[in-house]
N, CA, C and O atoms as a MOPAC input file, in Angstrom:
PM7 MOZYME 1SCF
protein

 N     11.60400 1   -26.82100 1   114.79800 1
 C     10.07100 1   -27.04200 1   113.95700 1
 C     10.27700 1   -27.87800 1   112.85800 1
 O     11.38000 1   -27.94100 1   112.31600 1
 N      9.25900 1   -28.55900 1   112.46000 1
 C      9.30100 1   -29.49400 1   111.16800 1
 C      8.14300 1   -29.09400 1   110.19800 1
 O      6.93300 1   -29.23200 1   110.37500 1
 N      8.84300 1   -28.54000 1   109.07800 1
 C      7.78800 1   -28.25900 1   108.03900 1
 C      6.82900 1   -29.38600 1   107.87600 1
 O      7.05500 1   -30.55000 1   108.20700 1
 N      5.64200 1   -28.89300 1   107.28900 1
 C      4.64400 1   -29.71200 1   106.83300 1
 C      4.26400 1   -29.81100 1   105.34900 1
 O      4.94200 1   -29.11300 1   104.59500 1
 N      3.30600 1   -30.55100 1   104.80700 1
 C      3.20300 1   -29.97600 1   103.48800 1
 C      2.30500 1   -28.98200 1   102.79200 1
 O      2.01100 1   -28.84500 1   101.60500 1
 N      1.90200 1   -28.22300 1   104.06200 1
 C      1.80800 1   -26.85800 1   103.84500 1
 C      2.55900 1   -25.66300 1   104.00300 1
 O      3.14300 1   -25.47700 1   105.07000 1
 N      2.62900 1   -24.76700 1   103.02300 1
 C      3.95800 1   -23.87600 1   103.44100 1
 C      3.99500 1   -23.11600 1   104.47900 1
 O      5.10000 1   -22.83300 1   104.94000 1
 N      2.81000 1   -22.60800 1   105.09000 1
 C      2.88200 1   -21.68700 1   106.21000 1
 C      2.70000 1   -22.54500 1   107.87800 1
 O      2.40200 1   -21.97900 1   108.93000 1
 N      2.92900 1   -23.74500 1   107.72700 1
 C      2.44700 1   -24.52400 1   109.02200 1
 C      3.49500 1   -25.74400 1   109.31100 1
 O      3.63700 1   -26.77300 1   108.65000 1
 N      4.06000 1   -25.40900 1   110.27200 1
 C      5.25700 1   -26.12600 1   111.07600 1
 C      4.78300 1   -26.85500 1   112.24900 1
 O      4.02800 1   -26.30800 1   113.05400 1
 N      5.24400 1   -28.24300 1   112.41300 1
 C      5.09300 1   -28.77100 1   113.95300 1
 C      6.23800 1   -28.48700 1   114.78500 1
 O      7.43300 1   -28.49100 1   114.49100 1
 N      5.51000 1   -28.17700 1   116.15800 1
 C      6.85400 1   -28.19400 1   117.09900 1
 C      7.48500 1   -29.55100 1   117.59300 1
 O      7.06600 1   -30.57400 1   117.05100 1
 N      8.31400 1   -29.64500 1   118.42700 1
 C      8.74600 1   -30.84900 1   119.06200 1
 C      7.60700 1   -31.87200 1   119.62900 1
 O      7.61100 1   -33.09800 1   119.74200 1
 N      6.74700 1   -30.99700 1   119.90300 1
 C      5.63800 1   -32.03400 1   120.47300 1
 C      4.57800 1   -32.10800 1   119.42800 1
 O      3.40800 1   -32.09900 1   119.80900 1
 N      4.83700 1   -32.17600 1   118.21100 1
 C      3.68900 1   -32.09400 1   116.94200 1
 C      2.66500 1   -31.17500 1   117.00200 1
 O      1.69300 1   -31.46300 1   116.30300 1
 N      2.59100 1   -30.02100 1   117.71300 1
 C      1.67600 1   -28.97100 1   117.81700 1
 C      2.06100 1   -28.38200 1   116.53900 1
 O      3.25700 1   -28.13500 1   116.38400 1
 N      1.14400 1   -28.08600 1   115.48600 1
 C      0.89100 1   -27.16400 1   114.39400 1
 C      0.75600 1   -25.50200 1   114.71800 1
 O     -0.13600 1   -24.86400 1   115.27600 1
 N      1.98200 1   -25.11300 1   114.14500 1
 C      2.02500 1   -23.58300 1   114.26900 1
 C      2.08200 1   -23.15500 1   112.83200 1
 O      2.28200 1   -23.79900 1   111.80200 1
 N      1.79700 1   -21.59700 1   113.10500 1
 C      1.49300 1   -20.82900 1   111.81700 1
 C      3.23600 1   -20.21900 1   111.49300 1
 O      3.69600 1   -19.22000 1   112.04700 1
 N      3.76400 1   -20.81500 1   110.79900 1
 C      5.54700 1   -20.47500 1   110.44500 1
 C      5.50200 1   -18.84000 1   110.85200 1
 O      4.48400 1   -18.15900 1   110.73000 1
 N      6.77300 1   -18.34000 1   111.35100 1
 C      7.31200 1   -17.19600 1   111.70100 1
 C      6.41700 1   -16.40900 1   112.91400 1
 O      6.69800 1   -15.29600 1   113.35800 1
 N      5.36100 1   -17.18800 1   113.31000 1
 C      4.71000 1   -16.78900 1   114.62200 1
 C      4.54100 1   -17.50000 1   115.63100 1
 O      5.04500 1   -18.62000 1   115.55000 1
 N      3.93600 1   -17.22000 1   116.68700 1
 C      3.87100 1   -17.89500 1   117.76100 1
 C      2.41700 1   -18.59100 1   118.25100 1
 O      2.17700 1   -19.05100 1   119.36800 1
 N      1.61200 1   -18.53800 1   117.20800 1
 C      0.25800 1   -18.90600 1   117.06900 1
 C      0.17900 1   -20.34900 1   116.69900 1
 O      0.92600 1   -20.98900 1   115.95800 1
 N     -0.77100 1   -20.69500 1   117.29500 1
 C     -1.16400 1   -22.34200 1   116.96100 1
 C     -2.43200 1   -22.06600 1   115.89300 1
 O     -3.35400 1   -21.25000 1   115.87300 1
 N     -2.06900 1   -23.00000 1   115.14600 1
 C     -3.03100 1   -23.43700 1   114.16200 1
 C     -4.48100 1   -23.39900 1   114.77000 1
 O     -5.40600 1   -22.76200 1   114.26700 1
 N     -4.57000 1   -24.17500 1   115.94000 1
 C     -5.86200 1   -24.29000 1   116.54700 1
 C     -6.62800 1   -23.02000 1   116.98800 1
 O     -7.85400 1   -22.97600 1   116.88400 1
 N     -5.97000 1   -22.07900 1   117.43900 1
 C     -5.96100 1   -21.03300 1   117.79300 1
 C     -6.66100 1   -19.99200 1   116.46500 1
 O     -7.52600 1   -19.17600 1   116.78200 1
 N     -6.35400 1   -20.07000 1   115.46000 1
 C     -6.60700 1   -19.59300 1   114.28300 1
 C     -8.24000 1   -20.24300 1   113.90300 1
 O     -9.26900 1   -19.57900 1   113.77600 1
 N     -8.12400 1   -21.35100 1   113.81100 1
 C     -9.24800 1   -22.48800 1   113.44400 1
 C    -10.16000 1   -22.00400 1   114.61400 1
 O    -11.20500 1   -21.51700 1   114.18200 1
 N    -10.09500 1   -22.00300 1   115.49000 1
 C    -11.18100 1   -21.84100 1   116.55300 1
 C    -11.88600 1   -20.57900 1   116.27300 1
 O    -13.10400 1   -20.69700 1   116.13800 1
 N    -11.48800 1   -19.62800 1   116.17800 1
 C    -11.98800 1   -18.11400 1   115.75900 1
 C    -12.82400 1   -18.34600 1   114.28300 1
 O    -13.85300 1   -17.73700 1   113.99000 1
 N    -12.35000 1   -19.06100 1   113.67600 1
 C    -12.85600 1   -19.48200 1   112.11500 1
 C    -14.22400 1   -20.23600 1   112.67900 1
 O    -15.28000 1   -19.82600 1   112.19500 1
 N    -14.28200 1   -21.07800 1   113.45300 1
 C    -15.52200 1   -22.02900 1   113.78800 1
 C    -16.46100 1   -21.43600 1   114.60800 1
 O    -17.67400 1   -21.47500 1   114.40200 1
 N    -15.84600 1   -20.81600 1   115.65500 1
 C    -16.43600 1   -20.28400 1   116.89700 1
 C    -17.41200 1   -18.94100 1   116.27200 1
 O    -18.61100 1   -18.83100 1   116.53100 1
 N    -16.69500 1   -18.04000 1   115.47300 1
 C    -17.25100 1   -16.81900 1   115.22000 1
 C    -17.59600 1   -16.77600 1   113.62600 1
 O    -18.01900 1   -15.69800 1   113.20800 1
 N    -17.49700 1   -17.53700 1   112.96700 1
 C    -17.70300 1   -17.90400 1   111.44600 1
 C    -16.79400 1   -16.89300 1   110.80000 1
 O    -17.21000 1   -16.37600 1   109.76300 1
 N    -15.43900 1   -16.48100 1   111.32900 1
 C    -14.77100 1   -15.28100 1   110.88500 1
 C    -14.42700 1   -16.08800 1   109.20200 1
 O    -14.41800 1   -17.30800 1   109.04200 1
 N    -14.25500 1   -15.39700 1   108.46000 1
 C    -13.84100 1   -15.48100 1   106.76100 1
 C    -12.41700 1   -15.43900 1   107.04300 1
 O    -11.90900 1   -15.01600 1   108.08200 1
 N    -11.78700 1   -15.93700 1   105.98300 1
 C    -10.23300 1   -15.34100 1   106.12200 1
 C     -9.95200 1   -13.45700 1   106.01500 1
 O     -9.11300 1   -12.66800 1   106.44900 1
 N    -10.73700 1   -13.41100 1   105.48600 1
 C    -10.61000 1   -11.49700 1   105.47500 1
 C    -10.93100 1   -11.04200 1   106.97500 1
 O    -10.12500 1   -10.25500 1   107.47100 1
 N    -11.90400 1   -11.40700 1   107.66900 1
 C    -11.88500 1   -11.31100 1   108.81400 1
 C    -10.89000 1   -11.58500 1   109.86000 1
 O    -10.63300 1   -10.89100 1   110.84400 1
 N    -10.34700 1   -12.75100 1   109.48400 1
 C     -9.20900 1   -13.42300 1   110.70400 1
 C     -7.90300 1   -12.25100 1   110.25200 1
 O     -7.06600 1   -11.83000 1   111.05100 1
 N     -7.97100 1   -11.94400 1   109.06300 1
 C     -6.80200 1   -11.07100 1   108.67900 1
 C     -6.90900 1    -9.67700 1   109.43600 1
 O     -6.01700 1    -9.04000 1   109.99600 1
 N     -8.37600 1    -9.36800 1   109.27600 1
 C     -8.58600 1    -8.08700 1   110.35300 1
 C     -8.34800 1    -8.25400 1   111.81800 1
 O     -8.13900 1    -7.34400 1   112.62100 1
 N     -8.40000 1    -9.42500 1   112.03900 1
 C     -8.33700 1    -9.57400 1   113.64700 1
 C     -6.87200 1    -9.65700 1   114.04200 1
 O     -6.35100 1    -9.30800 1   115.10200 1
 N     -6.29700 1   -10.21600 1   112.91800 1
 C     -4.78300 1   -10.93400 1   113.35800 1
 C     -4.12400 1   -10.28900 1   111.95400 1
 O     -4.09900 1   -10.97800 1   110.93500 1
 N     -3.57700 1    -8.88500 1   111.96900 1
 C     -3.10500 1    -8.13400 1   111.18200 1
 C     -1.56200 1    -8.59700 1   111.04800 1
 O     -0.78600 1    -8.16400 1   110.19600 1
 N     -1.38000 1    -9.16400 1   111.63600 1
 C      0.35200 1    -9.51900 1   111.58200 1
 C      0.43200 1   -10.90100 1   110.48100 1
 O      1.46100 1   -11.13800 1   109.84700 1
 N     -0.65400 1   -11.64000 1   110.38600 1
 C     -0.82300 1   -12.65300 1   109.38800 1
 C     -0.78800 1   -12.20300 1   107.97900 1
 O     -1.15600 1   -11.09800 1   107.58000 1
 N     -0.31200 1   -13.16500 1   107.26900 1
 C     -0.64500 1   -12.85700 1   105.52400 1
 C     -1.86900 1   -13.69500 1   105.26900 1
 O     -2.25000 1   -14.62600 1   105.97900 1
 N     -2.38100 1   -13.29700 1   104.28100 1
 C     -3.60200 1   -13.94800 1   103.56000 1
 C     -3.20000 1   -15.24800 1   103.30600 1
 O     -3.94000 1   -16.22300 1   103.44100 1
 N     -1.71100 1   -15.30000 1   102.83500 1
 C     -1.07200 1   -16.93100 1   102.46900 1
 C     -1.00900 1   -17.75300 1   103.79600 1
 O     -1.49000 1   -18.88600 1   103.79600 1
 N     -0.41600 1   -17.22000 1   104.97500 1
 C     -0.63900 1   -18.05500 1   106.02900 1
 C     -1.80500 1   -18.40400 1   106.39800 1
 O     -2.03700 1   -19.60000 1   106.57500 1
 N     -2.87700 1   -17.35500 1   106.61000 1
 C     -4.46900 1   -17.61200 1   106.82300 1
 C     -4.65900 1   -19.09500 1   105.77700 1
 O     -4.73600 1   -20.22400 1   106.26100 1
 N     -4.70200 1   -18.84900 1   104.52700 1
 C     -5.28800 1   -19.77200 1   103.58600 1
 C     -4.77100 1   -21.18000 1   103.99300 1
 O     -5.46900 1   -22.17600 1   104.18600 1
 N     -3.21400 1   -21.06600 1   104.10200 1
 C     -2.48300 1   -21.96400 1   104.30900 1
 C     -3.03100 1   -23.16700 1   105.58500 1
 O     -3.31500 1   -24.35800 1   105.46000 1
 N     -3.02600 1   -22.23100 1   106.85700 1
 C     -3.62800 1   -22.87700 1   107.93900 1
 C     -5.12000 1   -23.15700 1   107.82500 1
 O     -5.58700 1   -23.81800 1   108.75200 1
 N     -5.78900 1   -22.85400 1   107.05300 1
 C     -7.21200 1   -23.13000 1   106.78300 1
 C     -7.07300 1   -24.63300 1   106.11200 1
 O     -7.63800 1   -25.60500 1   106.61200 1
 N     -6.24900 1   -24.71400 1   104.91200 1
 C     -6.18900 1   -25.79000 1   104.32800 1
 C     -5.51900 1   -26.63500 1   105.27800 1
 O     -5.77900 1   -27.83200 1   105.15200 1
 N     -4.70200 1   -26.31000 1   106.22100 1
 C     -3.93900 1   -27.48500 1   107.14700 1
 C     -5.14900 1   -28.02600 1   107.70000 1
 O     -5.35500 1   -29.23800 1   107.74800 1
 N     -6.06300 1   -27.04200 1   108.17500 1
 C     -7.03800 1   -27.88200 1   109.18800 1
 C     -8.10000 1   -29.00000 1   108.48900 1
 O     -8.57100 1   -30.03100 1   108.97000 1
 N     -8.29100 1   -28.36600 1   107.12900 1
 C     -9.25000 1   -29.19400 1   106.47000 1
 C     -8.56700 1   -30.62400 1   106.01100 1
 O     -9.06800 1   -31.74300 1   105.89300 1
 N     -7.46900 1   -30.23100 1   105.83800 1
 C     -6.69400 1   -31.86200 1   105.65100 1
 C     -6.23400 1   -32.62000 1   107.04200 1
 O     -5.61400 1   -33.67100 1   107.19600 1
 N     -6.72000 1   -31.78100 1   107.89700 1
 C     -6.26600 1   -32.45500 1   109.36500 1
 C     -7.31000 1   -32.62800 1   110.47500 1
 O     -7.12100 1   -32.95700 1   111.64600 1
 N     -8.66500 1   -32.27700 1   109.72900 1
 C     -9.76800 1   -31.74600 1   110.34200 1
 C    -10.33100 1   -32.75400 1   111.83400 1
 O    -10.70100 1   -32.39300 1   112.95100 1
 N    -10.17900 1   -34.08900 1   111.22200 1
 C    -10.81200 1   -35.16400 1   112.41300 1
 C     -9.73400 1   -34.68200 1   113.69400 1
 O    -10.14500 1   -34.08300 1   114.68700 1
 N     -8.41800 1   -35.02300 1   113.50000 1
 C     -7.53700 1   -34.59800 1   114.48400 1
 C     -7.71900 1   -33.35800 1   115.47200 1
 O     -7.80400 1   -33.33100 1   116.70000 1
 N     -7.75200 1   -32.22900 1   114.41500 1
 C     -8.14300 1   -31.08900 1   115.18900 1
 C     -9.42700 1   -30.81400 1   115.67900 1
 O     -9.35800 1   -30.23900 1   116.76500 1
 N    -10.57200 1   -31.00800 1   115.29000 1
 C    -11.76200 1   -31.31200 1   115.96000 1
 C    -11.71100 1   -31.89700 1   117.20800 1
 O    -12.36700 1   -31.52600 1   118.18200 1
 N    -10.79400 1   -32.97000 1   117.16900 1
 C    -10.85800 1   -33.76400 1   118.37500 1
 C     -9.80700 1   -33.08400 1   119.56600 1
 O     -9.91200 1   -33.43700 1   120.74100 1
 N     -9.01000 1   -32.29300 1   119.22400 1
 C     -8.30000 1   -31.29700 1   119.51800 1
 C     -9.16500 1   -30.45700 1   120.28300 1
 O     -9.11000 1   -30.45400 1   121.51300 1
 N    -10.03100 1   -29.68300 1   119.58100 1
 C    -10.72700 1   -28.78500 1   120.08500 1
 C    -11.87000 1   -29.56200 1   121.15400 1
 O    -12.11300 1   -29.04300 1   122.24300 1
 N    -12.32500 1   -30.43800 1   120.86500 1
 C    -13.21400 1   -31.25900 1   121.91700 1
 C    -12.70400 1   -31.41900 1   123.14100 1
 O    -13.21300 1   -30.97600 1   124.17000 1
 N    -11.64600 1   -32.07900 1   123.06000 1
 C    -10.82200 1   -32.32100 1   124.49900 1
 C    -10.28400 1   -30.96400 1   125.09900 1
 O    -10.11500 1   -31.00000 1   126.31800 1
 N     -9.97500 1   -29.74700 1   124.45700 1
 C    -10.13400 1   -28.34900 1   125.15400 1
 C    -11.31000 1   -28.05300 1   125.77600 1
 O    -11.30900 1   -27.86500 1   126.99300 1
 N    -12.51700 1   -27.96600 1   125.00700 1
 C    -13.52100 1   -27.78100 1   125.44400 1
 C    -14.07400 1   -28.42700 1   126.87600 1
 O    -14.65200 1   -27.91700 1   127.83600 1
 N    -13.70300 1   -29.56700 1   126.63000 1
 C    -13.90100 1   -30.73700 1   127.84500 1
 C    -13.14200 1   -30.24200 1   129.09800 1
 O    -13.69800 1   -30.19700 1   130.19500 1
 N    -11.83400 1   -29.86500 1   128.90400 1
 C    -11.04800 1   -29.68500 1   129.93800 1
 C    -11.43800 1   -28.28400 1   130.69900 1
 O    -11.32300 1   -28.11700 1   131.91300 1
 N    -11.89300 1   -27.36000 1   129.81600 1
 C    -12.52000 1   -26.14400 1   130.39100 1
 C    -13.43000 1   -26.01200 1   130.90000 1
 O    -13.62300 1   -25.10300 1   131.70700 1
 N    -14.38800 1   -27.00500 1   130.53700 1
 C    -15.57800 1   -27.14500 1   131.35700 1
 C    -15.27700 1   -27.72800 1   132.72900 1
 O    -15.73300 1   -27.28100 1   133.78100 1
 N    -14.54800 1   -28.66300 1   132.62300 1
 C    -14.50300 1   -29.34400 1   134.00500 1
 C    -13.97400 1   -28.23400 1   135.00100 1
 O    -14.47400 1   -27.98800 1   136.09900 1
 N    -12.71900 1   -27.51500 1   134.35500 1
 C    -12.29400 1   -26.33700 1   135.09300 1
 C    -13.44900 1   -25.60600 1   135.63300 1
 O    -13.54200 1   -25.38400 1   136.84100 1
 N    -14.27500 1   -25.25000 1   134.83900 1
 C    -15.31100 1   -24.12900 1   135.15200 1
 C    -16.29700 1   -24.55300 1   136.48800 1
 O    -16.54600 1   -23.93800 1   137.52500 1
 N    -16.77300 1   -25.98700 1   135.94400 1
 C    -17.54100 1   -26.53100 1   137.10000 1
 C    -16.67200 1   -26.84200 1   138.46000 1
 O    -17.24500 1   -26.84500 1   139.55000 1
 N    -15.48300 1   -27.06400 1   138.36700 1
 C    -14.94500 1   -27.35800 1   139.57500 1
 C    -14.41200 1   -26.00100 1   140.16900 1
 O    -14.01200 1   -25.98500 1   141.33300 1
 N    -14.40000 1   -25.13700 1   139.58500 1
 C    -14.25600 1   -23.66500 1   140.41000 1
 C    -15.82100 1   -23.26400 1   141.00400 1
 O    -15.92500 1   -22.63500 1   142.05700 1
 N    -16.78000 1   -23.60800 1   140.37600 1
 C    -17.99000 1   -23.37100 1   141.03400 1
 C    -18.25400 1   -21.78800 1   140.67500 1
 O    -17.56900 1   -21.15900 1   139.86900 1
 N    -19.58300 1   -21.14700 1   141.55800 1
 C    -20.09600 1   -19.90000 1   141.08000 1
 C    -18.91500 1   -18.86000 1   141.69100 1
 O    -18.29500 1   -19.09400 1   142.72900 1
 N    -18.73400 1   -17.71600 1   140.88200 1
 C    -17.97600 1   -16.65700 1   141.28700 1
 C    -18.70900 1   -15.92100 1   142.45500 1
 O    -19.87200 1   -16.09800 1   142.81800 1
 N    -17.66400 1   -14.94500 1   143.03400 1
 C    -18.42900 1   -14.08600 1   143.94400 1
 C    -19.24000 1   -13.11600 1   143.15900 1
 O    -20.22900 1   -12.63200 1   143.70900 1
 N    -18.94100 1   -12.77000 1   141.93200 1
 C    -19.33400 1   -11.79000 1   141.31400 1
 C    -20.74000 1   -12.13600 1   140.52700 1
 O    -21.62400 1   -11.32100 1   140.26200 1
 N    -20.73300 1   -13.38700 1   140.25100 1
 C    -21.86200 1   -14.20500 1   139.67300 1
 C    -22.98700 1   -14.25000 1   141.00800 1
 O    -24.18000 1   -13.95300 1   140.94300 1
 N    -22.46600 1   -14.56600 1   141.83900 1
 C    -23.32100 1   -14.80800 1   143.30800 1
 C    -24.10600 1   -13.74600 1   143.70400 1
 O    -25.19100 1   -13.83800 1   144.27800 1
 N    -23.25500 1   -12.24800 1   143.22900 1
 C    -23.74700 1   -10.94200 1   143.81800 1
 C    -24.85300 1   -10.81800 1   143.00500 1
 O    -25.98100 1   -10.54600 1   143.41600 1
 N    -24.52400 1   -11.02700 1   141.77600 1
 C    -25.48700 1   -10.59400 1   140.45000 1
 C    -26.83100 1   -11.30600 1   140.86200 1
 O    -27.78500 1   -10.56500 1   141.09900 1
 N    -27.02300 1   -12.83300 1   140.98400 1
 C    -27.97200 1   -13.69800 1   140.98200 1
 C    -28.58600 1   -13.19700 1   142.25800 1
 O    -29.80500 1   -13.07400 1   142.13900 1
 N    -27.99900 1   -12.78200 1   143.75700 1
 C    -28.51500 1   -12.29300 1   144.95600 1
 C    -29.43800 1   -11.32700 1   144.46100 1
 O    -30.63200 1   -11.45400 1   144.72800 1
 N    -28.92400 1   -10.14200 1   143.60000 1
 C    -29.72900 1    -8.79900 1   143.43500 1
 C    -30.86400 1    -9.31200 1   142.15400 1
 O    -31.45000 1    -8.48100 1   141.46000 1
 N    -31.02000 1   -10.57900 1   142.01400 1
 C    -31.96600 1   -10.66800 1   140.71000 1
 C    -31.65900 1   -10.08300 1   139.47800 1
 O    -32.52300 1    -9.61700 1   138.73600 1
 N    -30.11100 1   -10.09200 1   139.16100 1
 C    -30.04100 1    -9.32000 1   137.89100 1
 C    -29.34600 1   -10.36400 1   136.94500 1
 O    -28.85000 1    -9.98400 1   135.88400 1
 N    -29.31700 1   -11.45400 1   137.26500 1
 C    -29.15600 1   -12.52700 1   136.51200 1
 C    -29.84900 1   -13.89300 1   137.03200 1
 O    -30.06500 1   -14.19700 1   138.20500 1
 N    -30.10700 1   -14.54500 1   136.02200 1
 C    -30.81400 1   -16.10200 1   136.50500 1
 C    -29.80400 1   -17.24300 1   136.95700 1
 O    -30.23100 1   -18.34400 1   137.30400 1

């Protein structure tokens, strides 16, 4: 791991930022913050093994690298959407749709 300017964020050999002392990627914490509007206190509740210092350092890293991390989130979303479309409708969804339980 390579240290960054942020005390609790390190880069692995592929330059992927991780929260120091954990196996959690920065993007995982940030996605919860953005998708659910989680405050640092809510992030702590959801991830009790993180310290508030780790959380604030990770969020500071995000804001200092926002453009790059937002682009990564967009790539991940597009990839997941591509896989979802390729997979097609699941048997459960088809069954529920046929019964008129979902549209």
